C-alpha positions as CSV (number, residue, x, y, z in Angstrom):
1,X,45.4,41.1,-2.5
2,X,47.0,44.5,-2.3
3,X,45.9,47.5,-0.6
4,X,45.1,49.2,-4.4
5,X,43.0,46.3,-5.8
6,X,41.0,46.7,-2.1
7,X,40.1,50.0,-3.0
8,X,39.5,49.5,-6.8
9,X,37.0,46.8,-5.3
10,X,35.3,49.0,-2.5
11,X,35.0,51.9,-5.8
12,X,33.0,49.4,-7.8
13,X,31.3,47.8,-5.6
14,X,29.6,51.3,-4.6
15,X,28.6,52.0,-8.4
16,X,24.7,51.7,-8.3
17,X,22.9,49.6,-10.7
18,X,22.0,52.1,-13.7
19,X,25.5,53.7,-13.6
20,X,28.8,53.4,-15.0
21,X,32.2,55.2,-14.3
22,X,35.5,55.3,-16.0
23,X,38.2,52.6,-15.4
24,X,40.5,56.5,-14.6
25,X,37.2,57.8,-12.9
26,X,37.5,54.8,-10.5
27,X,41.9,54.9,-10.3
28,X,40.9,58.2,-8.6
29,X,38.5,57.2,-6.3
30,X,40.7,54.5,-5.8
31,X,43.8,57.1,-4.6
32,X,46.1,56.5,-7.7
33,X,45.0,58.9,-10.7
34,X,47.4,57.0,-13.4
35,X,46.4,53.9,-12.6
36,X,43.6,53.6,-14.8
37,X,44.7,50.4,-16.8
38,X,46.0,48.8,-13.2
39,X,42.0,49.2,-13.0
40,X,41.2,47.4,-16.4
41,X,43.7,44.4,-15.0
42,X,41.9,44.2,-11.3
43,X,38.6,43.8,-13.2
44,X,39.5,41.5,-16.0
45,X,40.5,39.4,-12.8
46,X,37.3,39.8,-11.1
47,X,35.6,37.0,-10.6
48,X,33.1,38.3,-7.6
49,X,29.8,38.5,-8.1
50,X,29.4,41.5,-5.3
51,X,31.6,43.4,-7.8
52,X,29.6,44.7,-10.9
53,X,32.7,45.0,-13.5
54,X,30.7,45.0,-16.0
55,X,29.4,49.2,-14.6
56,X,33.5,50.8,-15.3
57,X,34.1,51.5,-19.3
58,X,36.4,52.8,-21.0
59,X,37.2,57.0,-21.1
60,X,35.7,57.3,-24.9
61,X,32.5,55.6,-23.9
62,X,33.1,52.7,-25.6
63,X,32.4,49.6,-23.0
64,X,36.0,48.0,-23.2
65,X,36.4,44.1,-22.2
66,X,34.4,41.9,-20.0
67,X,35.2,38.7,-18.6
68,X,31.8,36.7,-18.4
69,X,30.8,36.4,-21.8
70,X,32.7,39.5,-23.9
71,X,31.3,43.2,-24.7
72,X,28.6,41.8,-25.8
73,X,26.9,40.6,-22.4
74,X,28.5,43.2,-20.8
75,X,26.6,45.7,-22.8
76,X,23.4,43.9,-22.9
77,X,23.6,43.6,-18.9
78,X,24.1,47.6,-18.8
79,X,21.2,48.1,-21.5
80,X,19.0,46.1,-18.6
81,X,20.0,48.3,-16.3
82,X,19.1,51.4,-18.3
83,X,22.3,52.2,-19.5
84,X,22.5,54.1,-22.6
85,X,25.6,52.0,-24.6
86,X,27.7,53.8,-27.6
């Protein structure tokens, strides 16, 4: 795993329940503001339950993808955490 991937995972691990961050916000926090797509790739490959990748969304407020059940599952989890989804 690359240093950037580790940083992305660390940033996402700290997103509190009931909150979301955009792929761009995660990229900035991980030290590479131009790497939003790379963040999405890291999240797509994440199967670690300790990394709440469902809390990372697109800049336009749409949910983006989710590798553990698709967008409908992502929506269900976020809404259960109190997030109002677009």
